[in-house]
Gaussian input, Z-matrix of N, CA and C with variables (Angstrom, degrees):
# hf/3-21g

backbone

0 1
 N
 C     1     B1
 C     2     B2     1     A1
 N     3     B3     2     A2     1     D1
 C     4     B4     3     A3     2     D2
 C     5     B5     4     A4     3     D3
 N     6     B6     5     A5     4     D4
 C     7     B7     6     A6     5     D5
 C     8     B8     7     A7     6     D6
 N     9     B9     8     A8     7     D7
 C    10    B10     9     A9     8     D8
 C    11    B11    10    A10     9     D9
 N    12    B12    11    A11    10    D10
 C    13    B13    12    A12    11    D11
 C    14    B14    13    A13    12    D12
 N    15    B15    14    A14    13    D13
 C    16    B16    15    A15    14    D14
 C    17    B17    16    A16    15    D15
 N    18    B18    17    A17    16    D16
 C    19    B19    18    A18    17    D17
 C    20    B20    19    A19    18    D18
 N    21    B21    20    A20    19    D19
 C    22    B22    21    A21    20    D20
 C    23    B23    22    A22    21    D21
 N    24    B24    23    A23    22    D22
 C    25    B25    24    A24    23    D23
 C    26    B26    25    A25    24    D24
 N    27    B27    26    A26    25    D25
 C    28    B28    27    A27    26    D26
 C    29    B29    28    A28    27    D27
 N    30    B30    29    A29    28    D28
 C    31    B31    30    A30    29    D29
 C    32    B32    31    A31    30    D30
 N    33    B33    32    A32    31    D31
 C    34    B34    33    A33    32    D32
 C    35    B35    34    A34    33    D33
 N    36    B36    35    A35    34    D34
 C    37    B37    36    A36    35    D35
 C    38    B38    37    A37    36    D36
 N    39    B39    38    A38    37    D37
 C    40    B40    39    A39    38    D38
 C    41    B41    40    A40    39    D39
 N    42    B42    41    A41    40    D40
 C    43    B43    42    A42    41    D41
 C    44    B44    43    A43    42    D42
 N    45    B45    44    A44    43    D43
 C    46    B46    45    A45    44    D44
 C    47    B47    46    A46    45    D45
 N    48    B48    47    A47    46    D46
 C    49    B49    48    A48    47    D47
 C    50    B50    49    A49    48    D48
 N    51    B51    50    A50    49    D49
 C    52    B52    51    A51    50    D50
 C    53    B53    52    A52    51    D51
 N    54    B54    53    A53    52    D52
 C    55    B55    54    A54    53    D53
 C    56    B56    55    A55    54    D54
 N    57    B57    56    A56    55    D55
 C    58    B58    57    A57    56    D56
 C    59    B59    58    A58    57    D57
 N    60    B60    59    A59    58    D58
 C    61    B61    60    A60    59    D59
 C    62    B62    61    A61    60    D60
 N    63    B63    62    A62    61    D61
 C    64    B64    63    A63    62    D62
 C    65    B65    64    A64    63    D63
 N    66    B66    65    A65    64    D64
 C    67    B67    66    A66    65    D65
 C    68    B68    67    A67    66    D66
 N    69    B69    68    A68    67    D67
 C    70    B70    69    A69    68    D68
 C    71    B71    70    A70    69    D69
 N    72    B72    71    A71    70    D70
 C    73    B73    72    A72    71    D71
 C    74    B74    73    A73    72    D72
 N    75    B75    74    A74    73    D73
 C    76    B76    75    A75    74    D74
 C    77    B77    76    A76    75    D75
 N    78    B78    77    A77    76    D76
 C    79    B79    78    A78    77    D77
 C    80    B80    79    A79    78    D78
 N    81    B81    80    A80    79    D79
 C    82    B82    81    A81    80    D80
 C    83    B83    82    A82    81    D81
 N    84    B84    83    A83    82    D82
 C    85    B85    84    A84    83    D83
 C    86    B86    85    A85    84    D84
 N    87    B87    86    A86    85    D85
 C    88    B88    87    A87    86    D86
 C    89    B89    88    A88    87    D87
 N    90    B90    89    A89    88    D88
 C    91    B91    90    A90    89    D89
 C    92    B92    91    A91    90    D90
 N    93    B93    92    A92    91    D91
 C    94    B94    93    A93    92    D92
 C    95    B95    94    A94    93    D93
 N    96    B96    95    A95    94    D94
 C    97    B97    96    A96    95    D95
 C    98    B98    97    A97    96    D96
 N    99    B99    98    A98    97    D97
 C   100   B100    99    A99    98    D98
 C   101   B101   100   A100    99    D99
 N   102   B102   101   A101   100   D100
 C   103   B103   102   A102   101   D101
 C   104   B104   103   A103   102   D102
 N   105   B105   104   A104   103   D103
 C   106   B106   105   A105   104   D104
 C   107   B107   106   A106   105   D105
 N   108   B108   107   A107   106   D106
 C   109   B109   108   A108   107   D107
 C   110   B110   109   A109   108   D108
 N   111   B111   110   A110   109   D109
 C   112   B112   111   A111   110   D110
 C   113   B113   112   A112   111   D111
 N   114   B114   113   A113   112   D112
 C   115   B115   114   A114   113   D113
 C   116   B116   115   A115   114   D114
 N   117   B117   116   A116   115   D115
 C   118   B118   117   A117   116   D116
 C   119   B119   118   A118   117   D117
 N   120   B120   119   A119   118   D118
 C   121   B121   120   A120   119   D119
 C   122   B122   121   A121   120   D120
 N   123   B123   122   A122   121   D121
 C   124   B124   123   A123   122   D122
 C   125   B125   124   A124   123   D123
 N   126   B126   125   A125   124   D124
 C   127   B127   126   A126   125   D125
 C   128   B128   127   A127   126   D126
 N   129   B129   128   A128   127   D127
 C   130   B130   129   A129   128   D128
 C   131   B131   130   A130   129   D129
 N   132   B132   131   A131   130   D130
 C   133   B133   132   A132   131   D131
 C   134   B134   133   A133   132   D132
 N   135   B135   134   A134   133   D133
 C   136   B136   135   A135   134   D134
 C   137   B137   136   A136   135   D135
 N   138   B138   137   A137   136   D136
 C   139   B139   138   A138   137   D137
 C   140   B140   139   A139   138   D138
 N   141   B141   140   A140   139   D139
 C   142   B142   141   A141   140   D140
 C   143   B143   142   A142   141   D141
 N   144   B144   143   A143   142   D142
 C   145   B145   144   A144   143   D143
 C   146   B146   145   A145   144   D144
 N   147   B147   146   A146   145   D145
 C   148   B148   147   A147   146   D146
 C   149   B149   148   A148   147   D147
 N   150   B150   149   A149   148   D148
 C   151   B151   150   A150   149   D149
 C   152   B152   151   A151   150   D150
 N   153   B153   152   A152   151   D151
 C   154   B154   153   A153   152   D152
 C   155   B155   154   A154   153   D153
 N   156   B156   155   A155   154   D154
 C   157   B157   156   A156   155   D155
 C   158   B158   157   A157   156   D156
 N   159   B159   158   A158   157   D157
 C   160   B160   159   A159   158   D158
 C   161   B161   160   A160   159   D159
 N   162   B162   161   A161   160   D160
 C   163   B163   162   A162   161   D161
 C   164   B164   163   A163   162   D162
 N   165   B165   164   A164   163   D163
 C   166   B166   165   A165   164   D164
 C   167   B167   166   A166   165   D165
 N   168   B168   167   A167   166   D166
 C   169   B169   168   A168   167   D167
 C   170   B170   169   A169   168   D168
 N   171   B171   170   A170   169   D169
 C   172   B172   171   A171   170   D170
 C   173   B173   172   A172   171   D171
 N   174   B174   173   A173   172   D172
 C   175   B175   174   A174   173   D173
 C   176   B176   175   A175   174   D174
 N   177   B177   176   A176   175   D175
 C   178   B178   177   A177   176   D176
 C   179   B179   178   A178   177   D177
 N   180   B180   179   A179   178   D178
 C   181   B181   180   A180   179   D179
 C   182   B182   181   A181   180   D180
 N   183   B183   182   A182   181   D181
 C   184   B184   183   A183   182   D182
 C   185   B185   184   A184   183   D183
 N   186   B186   185   A185   184   D184
 C   187   B187   186   A186   185   D185
 C   188   B188   187   A187   186   D186
 N   189   B189   188   A188   187   D187
 C   190   B190   189   A189   188   D188
 C   191   B191   190   A190   189   D189
 N   192   B192   191   A191   190   D190
 C   193   B193   192   A192   191   D191
 C   194   B194   193   A193   192   D192
 N   195   B195   194   A194   193   D193
 C   196   B196   195   A195   194   D194
 C   197   B197   196   A196   195   D195
 N   198   B198   197   A197   196   D196
 C   199   B199   198   A198   197   D197
 C   200   B200   199   A199   198   D198
 N   201   B201   200   A200   199   D199
 C   202   B202   201   A201   200   D200
 C   203   B203   202   A202   201   D201
 N   204   B204   203   A203   202   D202
 C   205   B205   204   A204   203   D203
 C   206   B206   205   A205   204   D204
 N   207   B207   206   A206   205   D205
 C   208   B208   207   A207   206   D206
 C   209   B209   208   A208   207   D207
 N   210   B210   209   A209   208   D208
 C   211   B211   210   A210   209   D209
 C   212   B212   211   A211   210   D210
 N   213   B213   212   A212   211   D211
 C   214   B214   213   A213   212   D212
 C   215   B215   214   A214   213   D213
 N   216   B216   215   A215   214   D214
 C   217   B217   216   A216   215   D215
 C   218   B218   217   A217   216   D216
 N   219   B219   218   A218   217   D217
 C   220   B220   219   A219   218   D218
 C   221   B221   220   A220   219   D219
 N   222   B222   221   A221   220   D220
 C   223   B223   222   A222   221   D221
 C   224   B224   223   A223   222   D222
 N   225   B225   224   A224   223   D223
 C   226   B226   225   A225   224   D224
 C   227   B227   226   A226   225   D225
 N   228   B228   227   A227   226   D226
 C   229   B229   228   A228   227   D227
 C   230   B230   229   A229   228   D228
 N   231   B231   230   A230   229   D229
 C   232   B232   231   A231   230   D230
 C   233   B233   232   A232   231   D231
 N   234   B234   233   A233   232   D232
 C   235   B235   234   A234   233   D233
 C   236   B236   235   A235   234   D234
 N   237   B237   236   A236   235   D235
 C   238   B238   237   A237   236   D236
 C   239   B239   238   A238   237   D237
 N   240   B240   239   A239   238   D238
 C   241   B241   240   A240   239   D239
 C   242   B242   241   A241   240   D240
 N   243   B243   242   A242   241   D241
 C   244   B244   243   A243   242   D242
 C   245   B245   244   A244   243   D243
 N   246   B246   245   A245   244   D244
 C   247   B247   246   A246   245   D245
 C   248   B248   247   A247   246   D246
 N   249   B249   248   A248   247   D247
 C   250   B250   249   A249   248   D248
 C   251   B251   250   A250   249   D249
 N   252   B252   251   A251   250   D250
 C   253   B253   252   A252   251   D251
 C   254   B254   253   A253   252   D252
 N   255   B255   254   A254   253   D253
 C   256   B256   255   A255   254   D254
 C   257   B257   256   A256   255   D255
 N   258   B258   257   A257   256   D256
 C   259   B259   258   A258   257   D257
 C   260   B260   259   A259   258   D258
 N   261   B261   260   A260   259   D259
 C   262   B262   261   A261   260   D260
 C   263   B263   262   A262   261   D261
 N   264   B264   263   A263   262   D262
 C   265   B265   264   A264   263   D263
 C   266   B266   265   A265   264   D264
 N   267   B267   266   A266   265   D265
 C   268   B268   267   A267   266   D266
 C   269   B269   268   A268   267   D267
 N   270   B270   269   A269   268   D268
 C   271   B271   270   A270   269   D269
 C   272   B272   271   A271   270   D270
 N   273   B273   272   A272   271   D271
 C   274   B274   273   A273   272   D272
 C   275   B275   274   A274   273   D273
 N   276   B276   275   A275   274   D274
 C   277   B277   276   A276   275   D275
 C   278   B278   277   A277   276   D276
 N   279   B279   278   A278   277   D277
 C   280   B280   279   A279   278   D278
 C   281   B281   280   A280   279   D279
 N   282   B282   281   A281   280   D280
 C   283   B283   282   A282   281   D281
 C   284   B284   283   A283   282   D282
 N   285   B285   284   A284   283   D283
 C   286   B286   285   A285   284   D284
 C   287   B287   286   A286   285   D285
 N   288   B288   287   A287   286   D286
 C   289   B289   288   A288   287   D287
 C   290   B290   289   A289   288   D288
 N   291   B291   290   A290   289   D289
 C   292   B292   291   A291   290   D290
 C   293   B293   292   A292   291   D291
 N   294   B294   293   A293   292   D292
 C   295   B295   294   A294   293   D293
 C   296   B296   295   A295   294   D294
 N   297   B297   296   A296   295   D295
 C   298   B298   297   A297   296   D296
 C   299   B299   298   A298   297   D297
 N   300   B300   299   A299   298   D298
 C   301   B301   300   A300   299   D299
 C   302   B302   301   A301   300   D300
 N   303   B303   302   A302   301   D301
 C   304   B304   303   A303   302   D302
 C   305   B305   304   A304   303   D303
 N   306   B306   305   A305   304   D304
 C   307   B307   306   A306   305   D305
 C   308   B308   307   A307   306   D306

   B1=1.4417
   B2=1.4576
   B3=1.1734
   B4=1.4754
   B5=1.6047
   B6=1.1921
   B7=1.4891
   B8=1.4833
   B9=1.2644
   B10=1.5188
   B11=1.5781
   B12=1.3977
   B13=1.6406
   B14=1.3619
   B15=1.3961
   B16=1.4025
   B17=1.4691
   B18=1.2022
   B19=1.4419
   B20=1.6240
   B21=1.3067
   B22=1.4099
   B23=1.4616
   B24=1.4625
   B25=1.5004
   B26=1.5475
   B27=1.1568
   B28=1.6234
   B29=1.4322
   B30=1.3474
   B31=1.4228
   B32=1.6403
   B33=1.2783
   B34=1.4378
   B35=1.5281
   B36=1.3721
   B37=1.3463
   B38=1.7184
   B39=1.2970
   B40=1.4324
   B41=1.5411
   B42=1.3862
   B43=1.5140
   B44=1.5055
   B45=1.2327
   B46=1.4776
   B47=1.5227
   B48=1.2987
   B49=1.4153
   B50=1.4816
   B51=1.3086
   B52=1.4457
   B53=1.3683
   B54=1.3581
   B55=1.4285
   B56=1.4494
   B57=1.3289
   B58=1.4731
   B59=1.5526
   B60=1.3899
   B61=1.4505
   B62=1.6038
   B63=1.3714
   B64=1.4590
   B65=1.5394
   B66=1.2784
   B67=1.5170
   B68=1.5509
   B69=1.4270
   B70=1.4059
   B71=1.4863
   B72=1.3095
   B73=1.4265
   B74=1.5626
   B75=1.2974
   B76=1.4239
   B77=1.5225
   B78=1.3778
   B79=1.5344
   B80=1.5000
   B81=1.3478
   B82=1.4452
   B83=1.5087
   B84=1.3373
   B85=1.3745
   B86=1.5605
   B87=1.2891
   B88=1.5147
   B89=1.4571
   B90=1.3467
   B91=1.4590
   B92=1.5746
   B93=1.2958
   B94=1.5758
   B95=1.4922
   B96=1.4795
   B97=1.4092
   B98=1.5068
   B99=1.4718
   B100=1.4555
   B101=1.5348
   B102=1.3339
   B103=1.5254
   B104=1.4387
   B105=1.3814
   B106=1.3349
   B107=1.4622
   B108=1.4419
   B109=1.5178
   B110=1.4464
   B111=1.2957
   B112=1.5550
   B113=1.5370
   B114=1.3550
   B115=1.2734
   B116=1.5908
   B117=1.3599
   B118=1.4562
   B119=1.5506
   B120=1.2654
   B121=1.5644
   B122=1.5299
   B123=1.2980
   B124=1.3944
   B125=1.6546
   B126=1.3911
   B127=1.4006
   B128=1.4773
   B129=1.2939
   B130=1.4953
   B131=1.3701
   B132=1.1863
   B133=1.4806
   B134=1.5293
   B135=1.2112
   B136=1.4450
   B137=1.5328
   B138=1.3285
   B139=1.6121
   B140=1.5307
   B141=1.2560
   B142=1.5382
   B143=1.4544
   B144=1.2713
   B145=1.5760
   B146=1.5771
   B147=1.2301
   B148=1.5107
   B149=1.5950
   B150=1.2810
   B151=1.4436
   B152=1.5218
   B153=1.3631
   B154=1.4996
   B155=1.4456
   B156=1.3504
   B157=1.5495
   B158=1.5589
   B159=1.2329
   B160=1.7249
   B161=1.4936
   B162=1.3677
   B163=1.4184
   B164=1.6089
   B165=1.3316
   B166=1.4989
   B167=1.6366
   B168=1.3184
   B169=1.3316
   B170=1.5634
   B171=1.2838
   B172=1.5128
   B173=1.5061
   B174=1.3187
   B175=1.5802
   B176=1.5465
   B177=1.4491
   B178=1.4035
   B179=1.6513
   B180=1.3129
   B181=1.4953
   B182=1.5854
   B183=1.2536
   B184=1.4943
   B185=1.3651
   B186=1.3053
   B187=1.5339
   B188=1.6605
   B189=1.2996
   B190=1.5569
   B191=1.4649
   B192=1.2464
   B193=1.2427
   B194=1.4809
   B195=1.3226
   B196=1.5169
   B197=1.4514
   B198=1.3189
   B199=1.4275
   B200=1.4857
   B201=1.3828
   B202=1.4323
   B203=1.5433
   B204=1.2114
   B205=1.4318
   B206=1.5767
   B207=1.2350
   B208=1.5422
   B209=1.4475
   B210=1.2956
   B211=1.4536
   B212=1.4326
   B213=1.2326
   B214=1.5081
   B215=1.4642
   B216=1.4042
   B217=1.4075
   B218=1.5984
   B219=1.2924
   B220=1.4815
   B221=1.4934
   B222=1.2617
   B223=1.4643
   B224=1.5291
   B225=1.3000
   B226=1.4410
   B227=1.3690
   B228=1.3338
   B229=1.5493
   B230=1.4213
   B231=1.3220
   B232=1.5163
   B233=1.5468
   B234=1.2535
   B235=1.4845
   B236=1.5027
   B237=1.2435
   B238=1.5545
   B239=1.5276
   B240=1.2207
   B241=1.5023
   B242=1.5739
   B243=1.2931
   B244=1.4247
   B245=1.4813
   B246=1.3209
   B247=1.4824
   B248=1.4955
   B249=1.2467
   B250=1.5034
   B251=1.5660
   B252=1.4572
   B253=1.3819
   B254=1.3881
   B255=1.2505
   B256=1.5227
   B257=1.4223
   B258=1.1741
   B259=1.4275
   B260=1.5801
   B261=1.2130
   B262=1.4886
   B263=1.6598
   B264=1.2603
   B265=1.4374
   B266=1.5600
   B267=1.4645
   B268=1.3400
   B269=1.5824
   B270=1.4472
   B271=1.2884
   B272=1.5291
   B273=1.3110
   B274=1.6060
   B275=1.4426
   B276=1.5123
   B277=1.4943
   B278=1.5276
   B279=1.3082
   B280=1.4640
   B281=1.5754
   B282=1.3371
   B283=1.4469
   B284=1.4486
   B285=1.5048
   B286=1.4171
   B287=1.4750
   B288=1.4655
   B289=1.5198
   B290=1.4173
   B291=1.4146
   B292=1.5862
   B293=1.5773
   B294=1.3414
   B295=1.4952
   B296=1.4413
   B297=1.3059
   B298=1.4162
   B299=1.5830
   B300=1.4268
   B301=1.4044
   B302=1.5310
   B303=1.2609
   B304=1.6315
   B305=1.5612
   B306=1.2808
   B307=1.4951
   B308=1.5418
   A1=110.46
   A2=121.96
   A3=126.77
   A4=109.34
   A5=120.03
   A6=126.37
   A7=110.84
   A8=116.67
   A9=123.28
   A10=104.40
   A11=117.12
   A12=118.49
   A13=112.77
   A14=123.37
   A15=121.46
   A16=119.08
   A17=126.21
   A18=133.47
   A19=106.96
   A20=112.26
   A21=114.58
   A22=106.40
   A23=116.60
   A24=119.32
   A25=107.37
   A26=113.78
   A27=117.03
   A28=114.08
   A29=117.97
   A30=121.85
   A31=105.58
   A32=117.74
   A33=116.74
   A34=112.45
   A35=116.55
   A36=128.24
   A37=100.82
   A38=113.24
   A39=117.83
   A40=111.81
   A41=113.53
   A42=117.58
   A43=104.28
   A44=118.68
   A45=122.35
   A46=111.42
   A47=116.57
   A48=124.75
   A49=117.29
   A50=126.04
   A51=118.91
   A52=116.80
   A53=121.81
   A54=125.94
   A55=117.58
   A56=120.58
   A57=120.95
   A58=110.08
   A59=112.64
   A60=116.65
   A61=104.30
   A62=112.58
   A63=115.75
   A64=105.66
   A65=109.15
   A66=115.97
   A67=105.43
   A68=114.58
   A69=119.01
   A70=109.65
   A71=123.85
   A72=128.46
   A73=110.86
   A74=119.48
   A75=119.29
   A76=112.17
   A77=116.28
   A78=119.68
   A79=103.86
   A80=114.94
   A81=126.24
   A82=110.17
   A83=115.82
   A84=118.69
   A85=112.49
   A86=115.43
   A87=117.75
   A88=113.15
   A89=119.25
   A90=123.67
   A91=105.98
   A92=113.17
   A93=120.66
   A94=111.86
   A95=118.27
   A96=127.06
   A97=112.80
   A98=117.84
   A99=119.54
   A100=110.89
   A101=113.45
   A102=119.55
   A103=112.05
   A104=117.52
   A105=118.79
   A106=114.36
   A107=121.86
   A108=118.98
   A109=104.87
   A110=119.36
   A111=122.78
   A112=110.19
   A113=114.74
   A114=124.49
   A115=115.76
   A116=114.71
   A117=120.12
   A118=104.76
   A119=119.71
   A120=124.13
   A121=108.29
   A122=107.32
   A123=119.56
   A124=106.92
   A125=113.92
   A126=121.74
   A127=111.75
   A128=117.49
   A129=122.74
   A130=117.49
   A131=120.40
   A132=128.12
   A133=117.55
   A134=117.44
   A135=123.14
   A136=111.57
   A137=106.81
   A138=112.27
   A139=107.57
   A140=109.49
   A141=120.09
   A142=111.40
   A143=115.61
   A144=119.81
   A145=108.53
   A146=117.88
   A147=122.30
   A148=110.11
   A149=118.79
   A150=114.23
   A151=116.52
   A152=115.17
   A153=118.65
   A154=118.28
   A155=113.84
   A156=115.52
   A157=113.65
   A158=114.67
   A159=108.15
   A160=109.45
   A161=125.18
   A162=124.71
   A163=110.38
   A164=108.79
   A165=112.57
   A166=105.57
   A167=121.89
   A168=123.05
   A169=110.88
   A170=115.82
   A171=125.43
   A172=111.64
   A173=114.04
   A174=116.20
   A175=112.38
   A176=114.09
   A177=114.43
   A178=104.07
   A179=118.52
   A180=117.23
   A181=113.95
   A182=117.09
   A183=117.49
   A184=117.23
   A185=120.60
   A186=126.47
   A187=111.60
   A188=118.76
   A189=118.96
   A190=105.49
   A191=128.88
   A192=127.32
   A193=116.53
   A194=118.57
   A195=123.90
   A196=110.51
   A197=117.30
   A198=121.17
   A199=112.73
   A200=116.02
   A201=118.65
   A202=113.23
   A203=115.27
   A204=122.34
   A205=110.17
   A206=113.42
   A207=118.72
   A208=109.69
   A209=120.69
   A210=115.79
   A211=121.35
   A212=115.81
   A213=122.10
   A214=113.81
   A215=116.25
   A216=119.01
   A217=109.69
   A218=114.01
   A219=117.17
   A220=118.57
   A221=111.06
   A222=122.00
   A223=112.01
   A224=115.50
   A225=127.25
   A226=121.59
   A227=119.77
   A228=123.50
   A229=110.71
   A230=122.46
   A231=122.51
   A232=105.64
   A233=122.08
   A234=126.02
   A235=97.33
   A236=121.87
   A237=123.66
   A238=109.57
   A239=111.77
   A240=117.16
   A241=113.05
   A242=116.60
   A243=123.61
   A244=113.39
   A245=111.98
   A246=119.10
   A247=112.12
   A248=115.83
   A249=118.91
   A250=109.44
   A251=120.68
   A252=121.10
   A253=112.78
   A254=116.05
   A255=127.17
   A256=115.06
   A257=124.27
   A258=130.41
   A259=113.24
   A260=110.37
   A261=116.83
   A262=115.88
   A263=111.39
   A264=117.22
   A265=100.05
   A266=115.67
   A267=116.34
   A268=104.53
   A269=115.25
   A270=122.27
   A271=113.57
   A272=120.70
   A273=123.16
   A274=97.16
   A275=103.27
   A276=118.75
   A277=111.76
   A278=113.39
   A279=119.47
   A280=110.69
   A281=117.38
   A282=118.28
   A283=116.60
   A284=115.89
   A285=119.04
   A286=106.12
   A287=111.54
   A288=114.57
   A289=114.28
   A290=107.52
   A291=118.48
   A292=102.34
   A293=109.10
   A294=118.03
   A295=109.64
   A296=116.83
   A297=120.63
   A298=110.27
   A299=114.30
   A300=113.07
   A301=113.82
   A302=109.37
   A303=115.29
   A304=107.93
   A305=123.76
   A306=120.52
   A307=104.49
   D1=132.46
   D2=-175.71
   D3=-108.86
   D4=135.96
   D5=173.86
   D6=-137.52
   D7=-177.61
   D8=-170.82
   D9=-62.12
   D10=-38.13
   D11=-172.71
   D12=-99.30
   D13=-24.10
   D14=-171.44
   D15=-157.62
   D16=168.24
   D17=168.19
   D18=-111.40
   D19=123.18
   D20=-174.00
   D21=-127.04
   D22=142.08
   D23=176.66
   D24=-75.07
   D25=114.76
   D26=175.82
   D27=-58.80
   D28=-35.85
   D29=176.90
   D30=-137.13
   D31=163.72
   D32=173.27
   D33=-57.04
   D34=139.93
   D35=-177.15
   D36=-98.32
   D37=120.82
   D38=178.47
   D39=-109.23
   D40=129.23
   D41=177.64
   D42=-119.37
   D43=124.19
   D44=-179.46
   D45=-120.24
   D46=119.95
   D47=177.82
   D48=-123.48
   D49=172.69
   D50=178.17
   D51=-71.17
   D52=-16.81
   D53=173.60
   D54=-92.96
   D55=-21.12
   D56=-171.03
   D57=-169.25
   D58=156.50
   D59=172.59
   D60=-115.74
   D61=142.66
   D62=-175.95
   D63=-129.13
   D64=147.73
   D65=178.98
   D66=-136.46
   D67=115.96
   D68=-174.47
   D69=-106.22
   D70=136.34
   D71=179.79
   D72=-138.39
   D73=137.05
   D74=173.19
   D75=138.18
   D76=-144.33
   D77=-169.07
   D78=-160.59
   D79=157.11
   D80=169.29
   D81=-117.73
   D82=113.88
   D83=-175.45
   D84=-77.58
   D85=154.92
   D86=177.37
   D87=-90.08
   D88=158.76
   D89=175.79
   D90=-87.06
   D91=-169.67
   D92=-179.17
   D93=-68.82
   D94=-24.21
   D95=178.90
   D96=-82.46
   D97=-14.05
   D98=178.95
   D99=95.25
   D100=8.70
   D101=175.82
   D102=-90.63
   D103=146.13
   D104=174.12
   D105=-67.34
   D106=134.69
   D107=-162.79
   D108=-147.39
   D109=-59.54
   D110=-160.96
   D111=-105.61
   D112=115.96
   D113=-177.97
   D114=-78.44
   D115=136.66
   D116=177.37
   D117=-144.60
   D118=80.54
   D119=-173.40
   D120=-139.51
   D121=154.71
   D122=174.70
   D123=-117.31
   D124=141.01
   D125=175.07
   D126=-122.10
   D127=123.31
   D128=162.07
   D129=-100.95
   D130=118.29
   D131=-170.11
   D132=-118.43
   D133=120.64
   D134=-175.87
   D135=-121.54
   D136=100.10
   D137=-179.70
   D138=-77.20
   D139=136.65
   D140=-175.53
   D141=-81.03
   D142=58.46
   D143=174.74
   D144=-68.97
   D145=-61.01
   D146=-171.46
   D147=-61.48
   D148=-35.83
   D149=178.27
   D150=-77.17
   D151=-17.15
   D152=173.95
   D153=-93.85
   D154=-9.97
   D155=-178.44
   D156=-51.20
   D157=-44.75
   D158=-178.66
   D159=-68.86
   D160=-26.05
   D161=177.33
   D162=-67.95
   D163=-42.83
   D164=-178.76
   D165=-68.24
   D166=-36.22
   D167=-175.71
   D168=-70.55
   D169=-38.30
   D170=174.07
   D171=-58.75
   D172=-45.78
   D173=179.53
   D174=-70.75
   D175=-32.33
   D176=-162.90
   D177=-100.59
   D178=-23.64
   D179=-168.42
   D180=-141.11
   D181=-0.23
   D182=177.98
   D183=81.05
   D184=-173.26
   D185=-178.45
   D186=-49.99
   D187=-52.52
   D188=-177.80
   D189=-55.38
   D190=-45.68
   D191=-178.38
   D192=-64.91
   D193=-30.41
   D194=170.73
   D195=-60.16
   D196=-52.96
   D197=179.63
   D198=-55.24
   D199=-48.96
   D200=178.12
   D201=-59.15
   D202=-34.97
   D203=-171.69
   D204=-77.92
   D205=-34.30
   D206=169.72
   D207=-61.32
   D208=-53.01
   D209=175.34
   D210=-58.23
   D211=-37.24
   D212=173.73
   D213=-66.98
   D214=-35.99
   D215=177.46
   D216=-66.58
   D217=-40.71
   D218=173.27
   D219=-57.04
   D220=-47.15
   D221=-176.77
   D222=-63.09
   D223=-55.08
   D224=176.95
   D225=-90.12
   D226=18.41
   D227=-173.71
   D228=-55.41
   D229=-47.85
   D230=-174.13
   D231=-68.31
   D232=-36.60
   D233=-168.88
   D234=-73.26
   D235=-48.22
   D236=-175.36
   D237=-59.10
   D238=-43.89
   D239=-179.39
   D240=-65.48
   D241=-36.43
   D242=173.08
   D243=-62.41
   D244=-38.33
   D245=-177.47
   D246=-75.91
   D247=-17.22
   D248=-166.87
   D249=-109.03
   D250=-2.17
   D251=177.07
   D252=-103.72
   D253=136.56
   D254=-179.33
   D255=-130.59
   D256=149.02
   D257=172.44
   D258=-129.50
   D259=132.12
   D260=-178.79
   D261=-130.57
   D262=154.13
   D263=179.41
   D264=-109.26
   D265=129.23
   D266=176.55
   D267=-116.83
   D268=123.88
   D269=-179.35
   D270=-133.25
   D271=-166.24
   D272=171.36
   D273=84.83
   D274=-172.74
   D275=-176.94
   D276=-78.71
   D277=153.55
   D278=-176.98
   D279=-62.20
   D280=-29.50
   D281=177.59
   D282=-82.01
   D283=-10.93
   D284=-178.21
   D285=-155.19
   D286=76.14
   D287=-177.69
   D288=-79.46
   D289=150.99
   D290=-178.64
   D291=-108.67
   D292=127.56
   D293=179.23
   D294=-115.51
   D295=120.36
   D296=-177.50
   D297=-123.32
   D298=126.69
   D299=176.85
   D300=-78.45
   D301=134.90
   D302=-172.77
   D303=-103.59
   D304=-14.07
   D305=178.66
   D306=-147.67

């Protein structure tokens, strides 16, 4: 949504890739000339480590490694998810963003 003073994401923007899932929330404020300039966003990033462990095992170790990695993934699923989730605050100017990890 665009207004006189900012561009705001009306709903979270989700970007899904093979390596990660991203959720963007927030707005970009306009400068005195009406140009998008000042970032006020948050980013939730989930790196797909747990989902890709069997693929890594298959490439590196073959079928026995796949079976072992499946068991390990099930046992440590919550811990792997906790280790692969990150939250960032994105601020600063559009041409020089400042990214700060908040968890």
